[in-house]
C-alpha positions in Angstrom: -11.2 -6.9 -20.2 -7.6 -7.6 -20.8 -5.9 -10.2 -23.0 -4.1 -13.1 -21.2 -0.7 -11.5 -22.2 -1.7 -8.0 -20.9 -3.0 -9.6 -17.7 0.5 -11.3 -17.2 2.2 -7.9 -18.0 0.1 -6.1 -15.4 0.3 -8.7 -12.6 3.6 -10.5 -12.6 6.4 -8.7 -10.8 9.2 -11.2 -10.3 12.7 -10.6 -11.2 13.1 -10.1 -15.0 9.5 -9.4 -15.7 8.5 -6.1 -17.3 6.4 -5.0 -14.4 8.9 -6.3 -11.9 11.6 -4.1 -13.4 9.2 -1.2 -13.5 8.5 -1.6 -9.7 12.3 -1.7 -9.2 12.5 1.9 -10.5 10.8 3.1 -7.3 11.5 2.9 -3.6 9.4 0.1 -1.9 8.4 -0.5 1.7 9.9 -3.7 2.9 9.0 -3.7 6.6 7.6 -1.5 9.3 10.3 0.2 11.5 8.8 -1.5 14.5 9.6 -5.0 13.0 13.3 -4.1 13.4 12.8 -2.3 16.6 16.2 -2.5 18.3 19.8 -2.4 17.2 21.4 -5.9 17.1 17.9 -7.4 17.4 16.6 -10.4 15.6 16.9 -10.4 11.8 13.7 -10.4 9.7 12.8 -12.5 6.7 11.6 -10.4 3.8 10.1 -11.4 0.5 9.3 -8.7 -2.1 8.7 -8.8 -5.8 9.4 -12.5 -5.7 12.8 -12.1 -4.1 13.8 -13.6 -0.7 15.9 -11.4 1.5 16.9 -10.8 5.1 16.8 -7.5 7.0 18.6 -6.4 10.2 19.2 -3.3 12.2 22.9 -3.0 13.1 24.5 -1.6 16.2 24.3 2.0 15.0 20.7 1.7 14.0 21.3 1.3 10.2 19.1 -1.2 8.4 20.6 -3.8 6.1 18.7 -5.7 3.4 20.8 -8.6 2.1 20.4 -11.7 0.0 19.8 -14.5 2.6 22.6 -16.9 1.7 26.1 -16.8 3.1 28.7 -16.7 0.3 30.8 -19.5 2.0 28.4 -22.5 2.0 24.9 -21.0 1.6 23.6 -21.1 5.1 20.7 -18.9 5.7 21.4 -15.6 7.3 18.0 -15.3 9.0 19.6 -17.5 11.7 22.6 -15.3 11.9 23.9 -13.5 15.0 23.3 -9.8 14.8 26.5 -8.3 16.5 28.8 -5.4 16.4 27.6 -3.8 13.1 27.2 -7.0 11.2 25.2 -10.2 10.7 27.3 -13.2 11.4 26.6 -16.6 9.8 26.2 -19.2 12.5 27.8 -22.0 10.3 31.4 -20.8 10.1 31.3 -17.2 11.3 31.4 -15.1 8.1 30.0 -11.6 9.0 28.4 -9.1 6.7 27.7 -5.4 7.1 24.7 -3.5 5.9 26.4 -3.0 2.5 26.8 -6.8 2.0 30.6 -6.7 2.5 32.0 -9.7 4.4 34.0 -8.0 7.1 35.2 -11.1 8.9 36.2 -14.6 7.5 37.5 -16.5 10.6 38.2 -19.8 8.6 40.0 -18.1 5.8 43.8 -17.4 6.0 44.7 -13.7 6.0 46.9 -14.1 3.0 44.2 -15.8 0.9 43.6 -13.8 -2.3 39.9 -13.4 -1.6 40.2 -12.5 2.1 38.2 -9.2 2.5 37.1 -9.2 -1.1 33.8 -11.1 -0.8 30.4 -9.4 -0.9 26.8 -10.5 -1.3 23.9 -8.6 -2.8 22.7 -5.7 -0.6 20.0 -3.1 -1.3 20.0 0.6 -0.1 17.5 1.4 2.6 15.9 4.5 4.1 13.4 4.9 6.9 10.4 7.2 6.3 6.9 7.4 7.7 7.7 4.6 10.2 8.5 2.2 7.3 11.8 0.7 6.0 12.1 1.5 2.3 14.5 -0.2 -0.1 15.6 0.4 -3.7 15.9 -2.8 -5.7 16.8 -1.4 -9.0 20.0 -0.3 -10.7 21.9 2.2 -8.5 22.3 4.7 -11.3 18.4 5.0 -11.4 18.0 5.4 -7.6 15.8 8.4 -6.6 17.2 10.7 -3.9 14.4 9.8 -1.5 11.3 7.6 -1.1 8.0 9.2 -2.2 7.2 12.0 0.2 3.8 10.8 1.3 2.1 13.4 3.6 1.9 10.8 6.3 5.7 10.9 6.6 6.0 14.6 6.3 3.8 15.3 9.4 5.2 14.9 13.0 5.2 11.2 14.2 2.4 12.0 16.7 0.2 12.9 13.8 0.3 9.5 12.1 -0.4 5.7 12.6 1.2 3.1 10.3 0.7 -0.5 10.0 0.4 -3.3 7.4 -1.6 -6.5 6.7 -1.3 -9.6 4.6 -3.4 -9.8 1.4 -3.8 -13.3 -0.1 -4.1 -12.4 -3.7 -2.3 -10.5 -6.5 -1.4 -6.9 -5.7 -3.2 -5.5 -8.8 -6.7 -6.7 -7.9 -6.3 -5.4 -4.4 -5.4 -1.9 -5.6 -8.1 -2.0 -8.3 -10.6 -2.5 -5.4 -9.4 0.6 -3.7 -9.8 2.6 -6.9 -13.3 1.3 -7.5 -15.2 3.7 -5.2 -18.6 2.6 -6.8 -18.5 -0.6 -4.7 -19.3 1.3 -1.6 -23.0 1.4 -2.7 -23.2 -2.2 -1.8 -20.1 -3.9 -0.2 -20.0 -1.7 2.9 -23.6 -0.9 3.3 -25.8 -1.8 6.3 -28.5 -4.4 5.5 -31.2 -2.7 3.4 -33.9 -3.4 6.0 -31.9 -2.1 8.9 -33.4 0.9 10.8 -31.6 4.2 10.4 -29.4 5.5 13.2 -31.4 8.2 15.0 -28.5 9.6 17.0 -28.1 13.3 15.9 -24.3 12.9 16.1 -24.5 10.3 13.4 -26.6 12.3 11.0 -23.7 13.4 8.7 -22.5 9.8 8.4 -26.1 8.5 7.7 -26.4 11.2 4.9 -23.3 9.9 3.3 -24.4 6.3 3.5 -27.8 7.3 2.1 -26.3 9.1 -0.9 -23.9 6.1 -1.5 -26.7 3.6 -1.4 -29.2 5.6 -3.5 -26.8 6.4 -6.3 -24.8 3.3 -7.4 -23.8 4.9 -10.7 -21.4 7.8 -9.8 -20.2 10.0 -12.6 -16.3 10.0 -12.7 -13.8 12.8 -13.7 -10.0 12.1 -13.9 -7.1 14.5 -13.8 -3.5 13.4 -14.3 -0.6 14.8 -12.3 3.1 14.2 -12.1 2.9 11.2 -9.7 -0.3 9.6 -11.2 -3.9 10.8 -11.3 -6.7 11.9 -9.1 -10.3 10.6 -9.8 -13.5 12.1 -8.5 -16.8 10.2 -8.3 -19.9 12.4 -8.1 -23.2 11.1 -6.6 -26.5 12.8 -6.2 -26.9 14.4 -2.7 -29.7 16.5 -1.2 -31.0 19.8 -2.7 -29.5 19.4 -6.2 -26.0 19.0 -4.6 -23.4 16.4 -5.5 -21.5 14.3 -3.0 -17.9 13.9 -4.3 -15.5 11.1 -3.3 -12.1 11.9 -4.6 -9.3 9.3 -4.7 -5.6 9.6 -5.4 -3.4 7.1 -7.2 0.3 7.5 -7.3 2.7 5.2 -9.3 3.3 2.5 -8.9 1.1 1.4 -6.0 0.0 4.2 -3.7 -3.5 5.4 -3.0 -5.4 7.9 -0.7 -8.9 7.2 0.2 -12.0 9.2 -0.7 -13.5 9.2 2.8 -12.0 12.3 4.7 -14.2 15.3 4.9 -12.7 18.7 5.7 -11.0 18.6 9.2 -11.1 14.8 9.4 -8.2 12.3 9.4 -6.7 11.2 6.1 -6.1 7.6 5.1 -3.8 6.0 2.6 -2.4 2.7 1.3 0.8 1.4 -0.3 0.8 -2.1 -1.9 4.0 -4.1 -2.2 3.9 -7.4 -4.1 5.3 -10.4 -2.1 4.9 -12.6 -5.1 2.3 -13.0 -7.8 -0.4 -14.4 -5.4 0.1 -12.3 -2.3 1.1 -8.8 -1.2 1.5 -6.5 1.7 -0.8 -3.4 2.1 0.7 -0.7 4.2 -2.1 1.3 5.8 -1.7 4.7 7.3 -3.7 7.4 9.0 -2.5 11.0 9.5 -3.9 14.4 10.5 -2.0 17.4 9.1 -3.0 19.7 11.9 -3.0 17.8 15.2 -1.8 14.6 16.9 -4.0 11.6 16.6 -5.9 11.0 19.9 -5.1 8.0 22.0 -8.7 6.7 21.6 -8.4 6.9 17.9 -5.2 5.0 17.8 -6.7 2.3 20.1 -9.5 1.8 17.6 -7.0 1.4 14.8 -5.2 -1.4 16.8 -8.5 -3.2 17.3 -9.6 -2.8 13.7 -12.4 -0.6 14.8 -12.2 1.9 12.0 -12.7 1.4 8.3 -9.3 1.1 6.7 -7.7 -1.0 9.5 -8.3 -4.6 10.1 -8.1 -6.5 13.4 -4.7 -8.3 13.2 -3.3 -11.5 14.6 0.2 -12.7 14.7 2.4 -11.8 11.6 0.1 -8.9 10.6 -2.5 -11.5 9.3 -6.1 -10.3 9.7 -8.1 -12.2 12.3 -11.0 -12.5 9.7 -9.3 -13.9 6.7 -9.7 -16.3 3.7 -8.8 -19.3 5.8 -11.9 -18.9 8.1 -14.2 -17.3 5.5 -13.8 -14.0 7.2 -16.0 -15.3 10.1 -19.1 -14.5 8.0 -22.2 -14.4 10.0 -25.2 -15.2 7.8 -27.8 -14.0 10.4 -26.0 -10.7 10.7 -26.0 -10.5 6.9 -29.8 -10.8 7.0 -30.4 -8.2 9.6 -27.6 -5.8 9.9 -24.7 -5.9 7.4 -24.9 -6.4 3.7 -22.0 -8.9 3.8 -22.2 -10.4 7.3 -18.5 -9.7 7.7 -17.3 -7.3 10.4 -15.0 -4.5 9.3 -14.7 -2.5 6.1 -11.1 -3.6 5.6 -12.2 -7.2 5.9 -15.1 -6.7 3.5 -12.7 -5.2 1.0 -10.3 -8.1 1.5 -13.2 -10.7 1.0 -14.0 -9.1 -2.4 -10.4 -8.9 -3.6 -9.4 -12.5 -2.5 -12.7 -14.0 -3.7 -11.6 -13.2 -7.2 -8.9 -15.8 -6.9 -5.3 -15.6 -6.2 -4.5 -14.1 -9.6 -7.6 -12.9 -11.4 -8.2 -13.8 -15.0 -9.2 -10.4 -16.5 -10.0 -11.8 -19.9 -13.3 -13.0 -18.6 -14.5 -9.8 -16.9 -17.1 -7.3 -18.1 -16.3 -3.8 -17.2 -18.9 -1.0 -16.7 -18.9 2.8 -16.8 -18.0 2.9 -13.1 -14.6 1.2 -13.8 -13.0 4.3 -15.2 -10.3 4.4 -12.5 -9.5 0.7 -13.0 -9.0 1.2 -16.7 -6.8 4.3 -16.1 -4.7 2.4 -13.5 -4.1 -0.5 -15.9 -3.1 1.8 -18.7 -0.7 3.8 -16.6 1.1 0.7 -15.3 1.3 -1.2 -18.6 2.3 1.9 -20.5 5.0 2.5 -17.9 6.4 -1.0 -18.1 6.4 -1.0 -21.9 8.2 2.4 -21.9 10.8 1.1 -19.5 11.5 -1.8 -21.9 12.0 0.8 -24.6 14.6 2.6 -22.4 12.4 5.3 -20.8 12.3 5.0 -17.0 9.3 6.5 -15.2 9.7 10.3 -14.6 7.5 10.0 -11.4 10.2 8.0 -9.6 12.5 11.0 -9.6 9.9 13.4 -8.3 9.3 12.4 -4.6 7.9 15.7 -3.8 4.9 15.1 -6.2 3.6 12.4 -3.8 2.6 14.9 -1.1 -1.1 15.0 -2.1 -4.5 14.7 -0.4 -7.9 13.3 -1.4 -11.3 13.0 0.4 -14.9 14.0 0.2 -16.9 17.2 -0.5 -20.5 18.3 -1.0 -20.9 21.0 -3.6 -23.5 22.4 -5.9 -24.2 20.3 -9.0 -23.1 23.0 -11.5 -19.5 22.9 -10.4 -16.9 20.9 -12.5 -14.3 18.6 -11.1 -11.5 21.2 -11.3 -13.5 23.8 -9.3 -14.3 21.2 -6.7 -10.7 20.3 -6.3 -9.6 23.9 -6.0 -12.3 24.6 -3.3 -11.6 21.4 -1.4 -7.8 21.3 -1.5 -6.6 24.6 -2.9 -5.1 22.8 -5.8 -6.3 21.2 -9.1 -4.5 18.0 -8.3 -4.6 17.9 -4.5 -1.0 18.9 -4.0 0.0 20.1 -0.6 2.0 23.2 -0.5 
């Protein structure tokens, strides 16, 4: 449970807010590279951390991220003409390069004192992992590179990256990802559904059975330079434990606990749009091999856990506006929720808490260890920044190359030993 003031501190990220300034210490994804596919293509409206901007890819392939109003008379640059290394306002022809400098002022005399001296706000950008990243903070604090998530370190053929709209505050969405205890209910088949007898599905059925039978996992947490890793251990067969291990990296990255050895890894990055909506960038990658075409096709159709089926504008087909197309008959017979798709089931839970959850009315349980640790890390970081101490993790992009996932190990092993066996590292760092 949080006080109303702490809830505001955690959730509000607009300009000038403590958490907004904290987020601005880190590189943030602002678009998928595919949204700015071609040089001199259409500009893109961007809203991030409560700030409205416009992005464009210039003739050389560089991406600009600018305040959206022309310095002349305030016309919106989304309607601008993207031409010859600049975005030209359609009202009177003022043209801006990717650094925000006005490089052409056709209706201003050449001898005017401000000719060639006008600029608008522009933010630095980088492309990494098929995403366009921007740094919205003070230039003197700008890290050398975006966080080096492993999905961006592997070859392009080894990854798949997309995003989807979340219609609630960013913090309750990321809390849902860190709350691995919910899998015992939210994503389960209906309790009366017959087990799958296909031998190829036996391993998955075992995991589901362990998740369902033990809704009270025991958690262990280990901090590292970018955040923390949390392991939840459930009872498995023959006195073994089924570990589901999740990574959290500041300020808003997570890697899921689902991957067993040799399987594909999945991760998320949350970016606040404003206080009641956010983007979640979702990515899959395999460190050792390209992702098969059939697997990519499933991602596009929302046919695999972390990915939702998307409509125009990266909005899920099953969303809050249509009650996630819940099927009550299916809820009785097949699915615990009656909603198709693990991603959509997650989104139902997050968004049903309200656009901005009031945490002063909640009642936490022992399975909320990760949520408590997340809140403490973010609020402590924002307060430290107010005291003049910027986050050290922002300057360590290499610390973000980590993994998490699942393991089945004897009950006598502690979390550190499990991490060493599963990942060759106490924290999941990739060499």
